[in-house]
Biopython code that builds the backbone (N, CA, C, O; Angstrom):
import numpy as np
from Bio.PDB.StructureBuilder import StructureBuilder

atoms = [
    (1, "MET", "N", (89.716, 97.152, 79.160)),
    (1, "MET", "CA", (89.536, 97.324, 80.546)),
    (1, "MET", "C", (89.887, 98.771, 80.927)),
    (1, "MET", "O", (90.849, 99.322, 80.393)),
    (2, "LYS", "N", (89.155, 99.372, 81.804)),
    (2, "LYS", "CA", (89.377, 100.715, 82.254)),
    (2, "LYS", "C", (90.672, 100.868, 83.049)),
    (2, "LYS", "O", (90.970, 100.035, 83.904)),
    (3, "ARG", "N", (91.436, 101.912, 82.781)),
    (3, "ARG", "CA", (92.740, 102.068, 83.566)),
    (3, "ARG", "C", (92.393, 102.875, 84.808)),
    (3, "ARG", "O", (91.485, 103.706, 84.802)),
    (4, "GLN", "N", (93.130, 102.610, 85.856)),
    (4, "GLN", "CA", (92.922, 103.410, 87.105)),
    (4, "GLN", "C", (94.284, 103.899, 87.586)),
    (4, "GLN", "O", (95.301, 103.230, 87.403)),
    (5, "ARG", "N", (94.284, 105.103, 88.217)),
    (5, "ARG", "CA", (95.461, 105.670, 88.755)),
    (5, "ARG", "C", (95.760, 105.042, 90.107)),
    (5, "ARG", "O", (94.881, 104.577, 90.832)),
    (6, "ARG", "N", (97.104, 105.059, 90.413)),
    (6, "ARG", "CA", (97.544, 104.598, 91.731)),
    (6, "ARG", "C", (97.352, 105.698, 92.720)),
    (6, "ARG", "O", (97.886, 106.793, 92.548)),
    (7, "THR", "N", (96.563, 105.418, 93.807)),
    (7, "THR", "CA", (96.219, 106.346, 94.834)),
    (7, "THR", "C", (96.620, 105.807, 96.161)),
    (7, "THR", "O", (96.067, 104.791, 96.579)),
    (8, "VAL", "N", (97.576, 106.432, 96.882)),
    (8, "VAL", "CA", (97.930, 105.969, 98.249)),
    (8, "VAL", "C", (96.671, 106.089, 99.129)),
    (8, "VAL", "O", (96.042, 107.145, 99.192)),
    (9, "GLY", "N", (96.326, 104.996, 99.795)),
    (9, "GLY", "CA", (95.216, 105.019, 100.605)),
    (9, "GLY", "C", (93.971, 104.271, 99.955)),
    (9, "GLY", "O", (92.952, 104.069, 100.614)),
    (10, "ALA", "N", (94.098, 103.881, 98.667)),
    (10, "ALA", "CA", (93.019, 103.222, 98.005)),
    (10, "ALA", "C", (92.938, 101.797, 98.484)),
    (10, "ALA", "O", (93.954, 101.105, 98.555)),
    (11, "LEU", "N", (91.702, 101.329, 98.828)),
    (11, "LEU", "CA", (91.459, 99.923, 99.179)),
    (11, "LEU", "C", (91.138, 99.250, 97.871)),
    (11, "LEU", "O", (90.330, 99.782, 97.111)),
    (12, "LEU", "N", (91.728, 98.101, 97.561)),
    (12, "LEU", "CA", (91.461, 97.361, 96.360)),
    (12, "LEU", "C", (90.919, 95.994, 96.696)),
    (12, "LEU", "O", (91.271, 95.387, 97.708)),
    (13, "SER", "N", (90.057, 95.528, 95.827)),
    (13, "SER", "CA", (89.473, 94.131, 95.951)),
    (13, "SER", "C", (90.227, 93.292, 94.949)),
    (13, "SER", "O", (90.218, 93.598, 93.756)),
    (14, "VAL", "N", (90.882, 92.235, 95.409)),
    (14, "VAL", "CA", (91.823, 91.445, 94.640)),
    (14, "VAL", "C", (91.089, 90.061, 94.450)),
    (14, "VAL", "O", (90.966, 89.293, 95.404)),
    (15, "PRO", "N", (90.604, 89.763, 93.190)),
    (15, "PRO", "CA", (90.019, 88.449, 92.933)),
    (15, "PRO", "C", (91.057, 87.358, 93.028)),
    (15, "PRO", "O", (92.195, 87.500, 92.580)),
    (16, "LEU", "N", (90.623, 86.249, 93.634)),
    (16, "LEU", "CA", (91.536, 85.129, 93.907)),
    (16, "LEU", "C", (91.312, 83.993, 92.910)),
    (16, "LEU", "O", (92.039, 83.000, 92.950)),
    (17, "GLY", "N", (90.342, 84.109, 92.031)),
    (17, "GLY", "CA", (90.155, 83.129, 90.991)),
    (17, "GLY", "C", (89.176, 81.982, 91.362)),
    (17, "GLY", "O", (88.849, 81.149, 90.517)),
    (18, "ASP", "N", (88.729, 81.951, 92.593)),
    (18, "ASP", "CA", (87.800, 80.917, 93.043)),
    (18, "ASP", "C", (86.498, 81.468, 93.496)),
    (18, "ASP", "O", (85.752, 80.811, 94.222)),
    (19, "GLY", "N", (86.194, 82.745, 93.052)),
    (19, "GLY", "CA", (84.975, 83.437, 93.436)),
    (19, "GLY", "C", (85.103, 84.198, 94.697)),
    (19, "GLY", "O", (84.133, 84.811, 95.141)),
    (20, "THR", "N", (86.283, 84.193, 95.318)),
    (20, "THR", "CA", (86.488, 84.957, 96.564)),
    (20, "THR", "C", (87.472, 86.096, 96.258)),
    (20, "THR", "O", (88.146, 86.082, 95.228)),
    (21, "ASN", "N", (87.545, 87.084, 97.166)),
    (21, "ASN", "CA", (88.426, 88.234, 97.086)),
    (21, "ASN", "C", (89.219, 88.381, 98.360)),
    (21, "ASN", "O", (88.809, 87.983, 99.450)),
    (22, "CYS", "N", (90.382, 88.975, 98.160)),
    (22, "CYS", "CA", (91.104, 89.439, 99.383)),
    (22, "CYS", "C", (91.213, 90.994, 99.155)),
    (22, "CYS", "O", (90.750, 91.503, 98.134)),
    (23, "TYR", "N", (91.790, 91.677, 100.056)),
    (23, "TYR", "CA", (91.836, 93.107, 100.022)),
    (23, "TYR", "C", (93.160, 93.666, 100.312)),
    (23, "TYR", "O", (93.837, 93.214, 101.236)),
    (24, "ALA", "N", (93.580, 94.676, 99.529)),
    (24, "ALA", "CA", (94.889, 95.347, 99.623)),
    (24, "ALA", "C", (94.730, 96.835, 99.769)),
    (24, "ALA", "O", (93.844, 97.453, 99.177)),
    (25, "LEU", "N", (95.624, 97.406, 100.584)),
    (25, "LEU", "CA", (95.698, 98.859, 100.796)),
    (25, "LEU", "C", (96.901, 99.350, 100.019)),
    (25, "LEU", "O", (97.985, 98.779, 100.143)),
    (26, "THR", "N", (96.740, 100.403, 99.214)),
    (26, "THR", "CA", (97.774, 101.003, 98.433)),
    (26, "THR", "C", (98.649, 101.883, 99.315)),
    (26, "THR", "O", (98.166, 102.832, 99.933)),
    (27, "LEU", "N", (99.918, 101.567, 99.371)),
    (27, "LEU", "CA", (100.930, 102.314, 100.192)),
    (27, "LEU", "C", (101.890, 103.040, 99.296)),
    (27, "LEU", "O", (101.912, 102.822, 98.085)),
    (28, "PRO", "N", (102.711, 103.931, 99.904)),
    (28, "PRO", "CA", (103.697, 104.707, 99.089)),
    (28, "PRO", "C", (104.610, 103.732, 98.310)),
    (28, "PRO", "O", (104.742, 102.559, 98.662)),
    (29, "GLU", "N", (105.230, 104.262, 97.244)),
    (29, "GLU", "CA", (106.109, 103.553, 96.294)),
    (29, "GLU", "C", (105.341, 102.478, 95.617)),
    (29, "GLU", "O", (104.257, 102.767, 95.108)),
    (30, "ALA", "N", (105.819, 101.213, 95.560)),
    (30, "ALA", "CA", (105.111, 100.137, 94.870)),
    (30, "ALA", "C", (104.460, 99.161, 95.883)),
    (30, "ALA", "O", (103.956, 98.106, 95.495)),
    (31, "ASP", "N", (104.478, 99.529, 97.186)),
    (31, "ASP", "CA", (103.993, 98.621, 98.167)),
    (31, "ASP", "C", (102.423, 98.543, 98.320)),
    (31, "ASP", "O", (101.694, 99.505, 98.081)),
    (32, "PHE", "N", (101.993, 97.374, 98.720)),
    (32, "PHE", "CA", (100.564, 97.147, 99.048)),
    (32, "PHE", "C", (100.507, 96.315, 100.327)),
    (32, "PHE", "O", (101.287, 95.375, 100.476)),
    (33, "ALA", "N", (99.638, 96.625, 101.218)),
    (33, "ALA", "CA", (99.440, 95.762, 102.412)),
    (33, "ALA", "C", (98.205, 94.970, 102.227)),
    (33, "ALA", "O", (97.131, 95.509, 101.961)),
    (34, "PHE", "N", (98.359, 93.624, 102.374)),
    (34, "PHE", "CA", (97.272, 92.732, 102.123)),
    (34, "PHE", "C", (96.717, 92.276, 103.540)),
    (34, "PHE", "O", (97.454, 91.933, 104.464)),
    (35, "PHE", "N", (95.355, 92.314, 103.600)),
    (35, "PHE", "CA", (94.707, 92.042, 104.893)),
    (35, "PHE", "C", (94.401, 90.504, 104.994)),
    (35, "PHE", "O", (94.283, 89.777, 104.007)),
    (36, "ASP", "N", (94.290, 90.105, 106.249)),
    (36, "ASP", "CA", (94.006, 88.675, 106.526)),
    (36, "ASP", "C", (92.439, 88.582, 106.453)),
    (36, "ASP", "O", (91.743, 88.512, 107.466)),
    (37, "LEU", "N", (91.943, 88.589, 105.181)),
    (37, "LEU", "CA", (90.537, 88.492, 104.993)),
    (37, "LEU", "C", (90.287, 87.939, 103.590)),
    (37, "LEU", "O", (90.821, 88.461, 102.611)),
    (38, "ARG", "N", (89.491, 86.902, 103.493)),
    (38, "ARG", "CA", (89.072, 86.313, 102.207)),
    (38, "ARG", "C", (87.598, 86.172, 102.312)),
    (38, "ARG", "O", (87.073, 85.613, 103.275)),
    (39, "SER", "N", (86.895, 86.707, 101.265)),
    (39, "SER", "CA", (85.469, 86.716, 101.330)),
    (39, "SER", "C", (84.830, 86.542, 99.909)),
    (39, "SER", "O", (85.364, 86.986, 98.893)),
    (40, "GLY", "N", (83.682, 85.880, 99.923)),
    (40, "GLY", "CA", (82.928, 85.736, 98.682)),
    (40, "GLY", "C", (81.919, 86.783, 98.409)),
    (40, "GLY", "O", (81.214, 86.754, 97.401)),
    (41, "SER", "N", (81.849, 87.769, 99.368)),
    (41, "SER", "CA", (80.928, 88.891, 99.202)),
    (41, "SER", "C", (81.645, 90.200, 99.472)),
    (41, "SER", "O", (82.713, 90.218, 100.082)),
    (42, "ALA", "N", (81.073, 91.261, 99.029)),
    (42, "ALA", "CA", (81.681, 92.638, 99.198)),
    (42, "ALA", "C", (81.785, 92.880, 100.674)),
    (42, "ALA", "O", (80.919, 92.455, 101.438)),
    (43, "GLN", "N", (82.878, 93.587, 101.109)),
    (43, "GLN", "CA", (83.072, 93.905, 102.478)),
    (43, "GLN", "C", (83.172, 95.404, 102.629)),
    (43, "GLN", "O", (83.593, 96.118, 101.719)),
    (44, "GLU", "N", (82.778, 95.860, 103.796)),
    (44, "GLU", "CA", (82.852, 97.280, 104.196)),
    (44, "GLU", "C", (84.328, 97.676, 104.486)),
    (44, "GLU", "O", (85.083, 96.849, 104.996)),
    (45, "PRO", "N", (84.736, 98.885, 104.179)),
    (45, "PRO", "CA", (86.131, 99.269, 104.505)),
    (45, "PRO", "C", (86.446, 99.150, 106.052)),
    (45, "PRO", "O", (87.553, 98.768, 106.431)),
    (46, "THR", "N", (85.514, 99.465, 106.863)),
    (46, "THR", "CA", (85.781, 99.329, 108.303)),
    (46, "THR", "C", (86.085, 97.887, 108.724)),
    (46, "THR", "O", (86.955, 97.645, 109.561)),
    (47, "ASN", "N", (85.336, 96.909, 108.115)),
    (47, "ASN", "CA", (85.626, 95.510, 108.410)),
    (47, "ASN", "C", (87.023, 95.094, 107.865)),
    (47, "ASN", "O", (87.747, 94.349, 108.525)),
    (48, "ILE", "N", (87.382, 95.573, 106.680)),
    (48, "ILE", "CA", (88.690, 95.209, 106.083)),
    (48, "ILE", "C", (89.793, 95.803, 107.004)),
    (48, "ILE", "O", (90.721, 95.093, 107.392)),
    (49, "LEU", "N", (89.685, 97.067, 107.336)),
    (49, "LEU", "CA", (90.678, 97.737, 108.107)),
    (49, "LEU", "C", (90.880, 97.193, 109.506)),
    (49, "LEU", "O", (91.930, 97.370, 110.124)),
    (50, "SER", "N", (89.783, 96.485, 110.016)),
    (50, "SER", "CA", (89.917, 95.937, 111.391)),
    (50, "SER", "C", (90.656, 94.644, 111.405)),
    (50, "SER", "O", (90.987, 94.143, 112.480)),
    (51, "ARG", "N", (90.943, 94.059, 110.223)),
    (51, "ARG", "CA", (91.729, 92.837, 110.173)),
    (51, "ARG", "C", (93.217, 93.064, 110.227)),
    (51, "ARG", "O", (93.656, 94.143, 109.828)),
    (52, "PRO", "N", (94.017, 92.148, 110.681)),
    (52, "PRO", "CA", (95.432, 92.247, 110.719)),
    (52, "PRO", "C", (96.039, 92.237, 109.278)),
    (52, "PRO", "O", (95.442, 91.717, 108.336)),
    (53, "ILE", "N", (97.170, 92.797, 109.166)),
    (53, "ILE", "CA", (97.887, 92.747, 107.863)),
    (53, "ILE", "C", (98.540, 91.436, 107.786)),
    (53, "ILE", "O", (99.240, 91.016, 108.708)),
    (54, "LEU", "N", (98.315, 90.758, 106.662)),
    (54, "LEU", "CA", (98.874, 89.421, 106.432)),
    (54, "LEU", "C", (100.389, 89.544, 105.874)),
    (54, "LEU", "O", (101.310, 88.859, 106.318)),
    (55, "PHE", "N", (100.520, 90.435, 104.919)),
    (55, "PHE", "CA", (101.839, 90.686, 104.380)),
    (55, "PHE", "C", (101.865, 91.991, 103.660)),
    (55, "PHE", "O", (100.817, 92.564, 103.361)),
    (56, "ARG", "N", (103.086, 92.489, 103.367)),
    (56, "ARG", "CA", (103.270, 93.723, 102.654)),
    (56, "ARG", "C", (104.291, 93.378, 101.515)),
    (56, "ARG", "O", (105.315, 92.736, 101.749)),
    (57, "VAL", "N", (103.964, 93.829, 100.301)),
    (57, "VAL", "CA", (104.774, 93.428, 99.157)),
    (57, "VAL", "C", (104.649, 94.484, 98.024)),
    (57, "VAL", "O", (103.623, 95.151, 97.895)),
    (58, "ALA", "N", (105.698, 94.610, 97.230)),
    (58, "ALA", "CA", (105.713, 95.470, 96.053)),
    (58, "ALA", "C", (104.880, 94.755, 94.944)),
    (58, "ALA", "O", (105.034, 93.554, 94.724)),
    (59, "VAL", "N", (104.007, 95.513, 94.263)),
    (59, "VAL", "CA", (103.186, 94.857, 93.194)),
    (59, "VAL", "C", (103.417, 95.658, 91.907)),
    (59, "VAL", "O", (103.465, 96.888, 91.926)),
    (60, "HIS", "N", (103.561, 94.919, 90.767)),
    (60, "HIS", "CA", (103.797, 95.503, 89.505)),
    (60, "HIS", "C", (102.536, 96.254, 89.029)),
    (60, "HIS", "O", (101.411, 95.837, 89.304)),
    (61, "LYS", "N", (102.743, 97.324, 88.339)),
    (61, "LYS", "CA", (101.695, 98.194, 87.863)),
    (61, "LYS", "C", (100.611, 97.484, 87.031)),
    (61, "LYS", "O", (99.455, 97.908, 87.034)),
    (62, "SER", "N", (100.965, 96.448, 86.348)),
    (62, "SER", "CA", (99.971, 95.716, 85.533)),
    (62, "SER", "C", (98.802, 95.093, 86.311)),
    (62, "SER", "O", (97.731, 94.862, 85.750)),
    (63, "ALA", "N", (99.023, 94.817, 87.640)),
    (63, "ALA", "CA", (97.984, 94.233, 88.457)),
    (63, "ALA", "C", (96.912, 95.266, 88.764)),
    (63, "ALA", "O", (95.721, 94.991, 88.618)),
    (64, "TRP", "N", (97.320, 96.428, 89.180)),
    (64, "TRP", "CA", (96.282, 97.420, 89.643)),
    (64, "TRP", "C", (95.911, 98.461, 88.568)),
    (64, "TRP", "O", (94.808, 99.004, 88.630)),
    (65, "ALA", "N", (96.755, 98.756, 87.616)),
    (65, "ALA", "CA", (96.378, 99.824, 86.646)),
    (65, "ALA", "C", (95.320, 99.401, 85.672)),
    (65, "ALA", "O", (94.645, 100.268, 85.118)),
    (66, "THR", "N", (95.123, 98.093, 85.418)),
    (66, "THR", "CA", (94.123, 97.649, 84.457)),
    (66, "THR", "C", (92.733, 97.502, 85.073)),
    (66, "THR", "O", (91.809, 97.095, 84.368)),
    (67, "SER", "N", (92.549, 97.806, 86.319)),
    (67, "SER", "CA", (91.307, 97.658, 87.044)),
    (67, "SER", "C", (90.945, 96.197, 87.329)),
    (67, "SER", "O", (89.804, 95.878, 87.664)),
    (68, "ARG", "N", (91.920, 95.340, 87.191)),
    (68, "ARG", "CA", (91.677, 93.934, 87.555)),
    (68, "ARG", "C", (91.486, 93.886, 89.075)),
    (68, "ARG", "O", (90.768, 93.016, 89.570)),
    (69, "TRP", "N", (92.096, 94.778, 89.809)),
    (69, "TRP", "CA", (91.927, 94.990, 91.229)),
    (69, "TRP", "C", (91.175, 96.283, 91.427)),
    (69, "TRP", "O", (91.817, 97.305, 91.671)),
    (70, "PRO", "N", (89.881, 96.311, 91.342)),
    (70, "PRO", "CA", (89.143, 97.575, 91.470)),
    (70, "PRO", "C", (89.219, 98.248, 92.797)),
    (70, "PRO", "O", (89.264, 97.605, 93.847)),
    (71, "LYS", "N", (89.234, 99.553, 92.740)),
    (71, "LYS", "CA", (89.211, 100.407, 93.962)),
    (71, "LYS", "C", (87.797, 100.331, 94.540)),
    (71, "LYS", "O", (86.809, 100.450, 93.816)),
    (72, "ILE", "N", (87.720, 100.126, 95.883)),
    (72, "ILE", "CA", (86.375, 100.083, 96.458)),
    (72, "ILE", "C", (86.233, 101.247, 97.456)),
    (72, "ILE", "O", (85.123, 101.559, 97.886)),
    (73, "SER", "N", (87.336, 101.878, 97.819)),
    (73, "SER", "CA", (87.248, 103.038, 98.837)),
    (73, "SER", "C", (88.614, 103.664, 98.897)),
    (73, "SER", "O", (89.602, 103.128, 98.394)),
    (74, "LYS", "N", (88.635, 104.802, 99.522)),
    (74, "LYS", "CA", (89.854, 105.550, 99.825)),
    (74, "LYS", "C", (89.818, 105.786, 101.333)),
    (74, "LYS", "O", (88.814, 106.249, 101.874)),
    (75, "VAL", "N", (90.929, 105.462, 102.007)),
    (75, "VAL", "CA", (90.988, 105.561, 103.442)),
    (75, "VAL", "C", (92.294, 106.244, 103.878)),
    (75, "VAL", "O", (93.219, 106.401, 103.081)),
    (76, "GLU", "N", (92.349, 106.635, 105.117)),
    (76, "GLU", "CA", (93.557, 107.205, 105.739)),
    (76, "GLU", "C", (94.530, 106.044, 106.005)),
    (76, "GLU", "O", (94.134, 105.074, 106.653)),
    (77, "VAL", "N", (95.790, 106.103, 105.530)),
    (77, "VAL", "CA", (96.763, 105.061, 105.731)),
    (77, "VAL", "C", (97.303, 105.139, 107.158)),
    (77, "VAL", "O", (97.732, 106.219, 107.564)),
    (78, "PRO", "N", (97.308, 104.078, 107.932)),
    (78, "PRO", "CA", (97.844, 104.065, 109.251)),
    (78, "PRO", "C", (99.312, 104.559, 109.169)),
    (78, "PRO", "O", (100.034, 104.208, 108.236)),
    (79, "ARG", "N", (99.755, 105.400, 110.183)),
    (79, "ARG", "CA", (101.019, 105.953, 110.142)),
    (79, "ARG", "C", (102.220, 104.922, 110.083)),
    (79, "ARG", "O", (103.256, 105.176, 109.469)),
    (80, "ASP", "N", (102.015, 103.811, 110.726)),
    (80, "ASP", "CA", (103.106, 102.769, 110.755)),
    (80, "ASP", "C", (103.274, 102.193, 109.366)),
    (80, "ASP", "O", (104.354, 101.689, 109.056)),
    (81, "LEU", "N", (102.262, 102.241, 108.512)),
    (81, "LEU", "CA", (102.407, 101.653, 107.152)),
    (81, "LEU", "C", (103.030, 102.658, 106.178)),
    (81, "LEU", "O", (103.389, 102.286, 105.061)),
    (82, "LEU", "N", (103.162, 103.921, 106.584)),
    (82, "LEU", "CA", (103.773, 104.902, 105.739)),
    (82, "LEU", "C", (105.285, 104.868, 105.764)),
    (82, "LEU", "O", (105.944, 105.438, 104.895)),
    (83, "GLU", "N", (105.832, 104.196, 106.766)),
    (83, "GLU", "CA", (107.334, 104.112, 106.868)),
    (83, "GLU", "C", (107.805, 103.129, 105.825)),
    (83, "GLU", "O", (107.228, 102.054, 105.661)),
    (84, "PRO", "N", (108.901, 103.516, 105.090)),
    (84, "PRO", "CA", (109.440, 102.575, 104.151)),
    (84, "PRO", "C", (110.097, 101.357, 104.846)),
    (84, "PRO", "O", (110.640, 101.473, 105.945)),
    (85, "GLN", "N", (110.035, 100.269, 104.223)),
    (85, "GLN", "CA", (110.556, 98.961, 104.782)),
    (85, "GLN", "C", (111.798, 98.590, 103.961)),
    (85, "GLN", "O", (111.793, 98.698, 102.735)),
    (86, "PRO", "N", (112.840, 98.161, 104.635)),
    (86, "PRO", "CA", (113.999, 97.666, 103.843)),
    (86, "PRO", "C", (113.662, 96.438, 103.028)),
    (86, "PRO", "O", (113.077, 95.477, 103.529)),
    (87, "THR", "N", (114.025, 96.483, 101.815)),
    (87, "THR", "CA", (113.756, 95.362, 100.929)),
    (87, "THR", "C", (115.006, 95.054, 99.985)),
    (87, "THR", "O", (115.890, 95.884, 99.775)),
    (88, "PHE", "N", (114.986, 93.873, 99.485)),
    (88, "PHE", "CA", (116.071, 93.459, 98.614)),
    (88, "PHE", "C", (115.465, 92.714, 97.474)),
    (88, "PHE", "O", (114.397, 92.112, 97.579)),
    (89, "MET", "N", (116.220, 92.772, 96.310)),
    (89, "MET", "CA", (115.758, 92.023, 95.123)),
    (89, "MET", "C", (116.895, 91.017, 94.797)),
    (89, "MET", "O", (118.079, 91.354, 94.835)),
    (90, "GLN", "N", (116.482, 89.768, 94.477)),
    (90, "GLN", "CA", (117.483, 88.763, 94.118)),
    (90, "GLN", "C", (117.602, 88.859, 92.603)),
    (90, "GLN", "O", (116.624, 88.950, 91.862)),
    (91, "ASP", "N", (118.917, 88.831, 92.178)),
    (91, "ASP", "CA", (119.254, 88.811, 90.735)),
    (91, "ASP", "C", (118.880, 87.415, 90.139)),
    (91, "ASP", "O", (119.349, 86.372, 90.594)),
    (92, "ALA", "N", (118.047, 87.461, 89.140)),
    (92, "ALA", "CA", (117.655, 86.247, 88.483)),
    (92, "ALA", "C", (118.769, 85.467, 87.768)),
    (92, "ALA", "O", (118.772, 84.237, 87.728)),
    (93, "ILE", "N", (119.716, 86.238, 87.204)),
    (93, "ILE", "CA", (120.827, 85.668, 86.482)),
    (93, "ILE", "C", (121.905, 85.115, 87.393)),
    (93, "ILE", "O", (122.473, 84.046, 87.168)),
    (94, "HIS", "N", (122.168, 85.926, 88.476)),
    (94, "HIS", "CA", (123.107, 85.558, 89.472)),
    (94, "HIS", "C", (122.458, 85.513, 90.824)),
    (94, "HIS", "O", (122.534, 86.482, 91.579)),
    (95, "PRO", "N", (121.796, 84.371, 91.161)),
    (95, "PRO", "CA", (120.965, 84.288, 92.377)),
    (95, "PRO", "C", (121.785, 84.503, 93.679)),
    (95, "PRO", "O", (121.187, 84.661, 94.743)),
    (96, "GLU", "N", (123.054, 84.512, 93.621)),
    (96, "GLU", "CA", (123.878, 84.748, 94.810)),
    (96, "GLU", "C", (123.993, 86.314, 95.088)),
    (96, "GLU", "O", (124.563, 86.715, 96.102)),
    (97, "ARG", "N", (123.470, 87.129, 94.216)),
    (97, "ARG", "CA", (123.549, 88.548, 94.330)),
    (97, "ARG", "C", (122.208, 89.175, 94.669)),
    (97, "ARG", "O", (121.177, 88.795, 94.115)),
    (98, "PHE", "N", (122.228, 90.113, 95.561)),
    (98, "PHE", "CA", (121.019, 90.834, 95.992)),
    (98, "PHE", "C", (121.294, 92.348, 95.818)),
    (98, "PHE", "O", (122.431, 92.800, 95.951)),
    (99, "SER", "N", (120.242, 93.106, 95.522)),
    (99, "SER", "CA", (120.318, 94.572, 95.444)),
    (99, "SER", "C", (119.338, 95.199, 96.434)),
    (99, "SER", "O", (118.202, 94.745, 96.567)),
    (100, "ASN", "N", (119.776, 96.220, 97.111)),
    (100, "ASN", "CA", (118.834, 96.936, 98.026)),
    (100, "ASN", "C", (118.127, 98.049, 97.228)),
    (100, "ASN", "O", (118.355, 98.201, 96.028)),
    (101, "LEU", "N", (117.276, 98.815, 97.904)),
    (101, "LEU", "CA", (116.543, 99.853, 97.223)),
    (101, "LEU", "C", (117.389, 100.929, 96.591)),
    (101, "LEU", "O", (116.965, 101.596, 95.647)),
    (102, "LEU", "N", (118.623, 101.102, 97.129)),
    (102, "LEU", "CA", (119.475, 102.120, 96.553)),
    (102, "LEU", "C", (120.276, 101.620, 95.369)),
    (102, "LEU", "O", (121.109, 102.339, 94.818)),
    (103, "GLY", "N", (120.006, 100.346, 94.974)),
    (103, "GLY", "CA", (120.670, 99.805, 93.812)),
    (103, "GLY", "C", (122.017, 99.270, 94.088)),
    (103, "GLY", "O", (122.738, 98.921, 93.153)),
    (104, "ARG", "N", (122.413, 99.181, 95.368)),
    (104, "ARG", "CA", (123.752, 98.664, 95.695)),
    (104, "ARG", "C", (123.635, 97.115, 95.745)),
    (104, "ARG", "O", (122.736, 96.555, 96.372)),
    (105, "SER", "N", (124.546, 96.491, 95.082)),
    (105, "SER", "CA", (124.524, 95.033, 94.966)),
    (105, "SER", "C", (125.397, 94.370, 96.023)),
    (105, "SER", "O", (126.489, 94.867, 96.302)),
    (106, "HIS", "N", (124.960, 93.272, 96.619)),
    (106, "HIS", "CA", (125.688, 92.577, 97.685)),
    (106, "HIS", "C", (125.704, 91.092, 97.369)),
    (106, "HIS", "O", (124.813, 90.628, 96.657)),
    (107, "SER", "N", (126.643, 90.341, 97.846)),
    (107, "SER", "CA", (126.617, 88.946, 97.713)),
    (107, "SER", "C", (125.597, 88.390, 98.707)),
    (107, "SER", "O", (125.245, 89.091, 99.655)),
    (108, "ALA", "N", (125.109, 87.162, 98.530)),
    (108, "ALA", "CA", (124.147, 86.607, 99.454)),
    (108, "ALA", "C", (124.732, 86.435, 100.834)),
    (108, "ALA", "O", (123.967, 86.541, 101.793)),
    (109, "SER", "N", (125.956, 86.192, 101.024)),
    (109, "SER", "CA", (126.575, 86.018, 102.363)),
    (109, "SER", "C", (126.580, 87.394, 103.072)),
    (109, "SER", "O", (126.389, 87.429, 104.288)),
    (110, "LEU", "N", (126.784, 88.509, 102.379)),
    (110, "LEU", "CA", (126.688, 89.810, 102.979)),
    (110, "LEU", "C", (125.302, 90.237, 103.308)),
    (110, "LEU", "O", (125.070, 90.869, 104.338)),
    (111, "ALA", "N", (124.343, 89.895, 102.429)),
    (111, "ALA", "CA", (122.917, 90.280, 102.598)),
    (111, "ALA", "C", (122.406, 89.598, 103.804)),
    (111, "ALA", "O", (121.596, 90.216, 104.494)),
    (112, "ARG", "N", (122.787, 88.341, 104.175)),
    (112, "ARG", "CA", (122.367, 87.673, 105.310)),
    (112, "ARG", "C", (122.802, 88.397, 106.608)),
    (112, "ARG", "O", (122.072, 88.359, 107.599)),
    (113, "ARG", "N", (123.947, 89.034, 106.611)),
    (113, "ARG", "CA", (124.473, 89.717, 107.793)),
    (113, "ARG", "C", (123.794, 91.076, 107.980)),
    (113, "ARG", "O", (123.876, 91.631, 109.076)),
    (114, "MET", "N", (123.146, 91.625, 106.993)),
    (114, "MET", "CA", (122.586, 92.965, 107.120)),
    (114, "MET", "C", (121.317, 92.996, 107.926)),
    (114, "MET", "O", (120.733, 94.063, 108.116)),
]
sb = StructureBuilder()
sb.init_structure("model")
sb.init_model(0)
sb.init_chain("A")
sb.init_seg("    ")
for serial, (resi, resn, name, xyz) in enumerate(atoms, 1):
    if name == "N":
        sb.init_residue(resn, " ", resi, " ")
    sb.init_atom(name, np.array(xyz, "f"), 0.0, 1.0, " ", f" {name:<3s}", serial, name[0])
structure = sb.get_structure()
């Protein structure tokens, strides 16, 4: 499979396994914004960008670098999506521990108050 580079502003077509696709916008860092659109046919970038954002999530490189999620266009990223969002990761071994983007670890009770 052809490798592709990560490009902020790239619109990607994400196959859902049932013959339909959803669409994601590549954001800074590891984030992608997924649009509220599911379609069985190719969509124009203007149609995709007119839809609301369903969610924003960090995505591992293996999903987009292998071209499983092909680039369909490059667009200007809306300013509000360029702002970093606070995120936490839950420790798989110690599920009561969370780490923020700065690598600082907190107990679950402290993370709830933040």
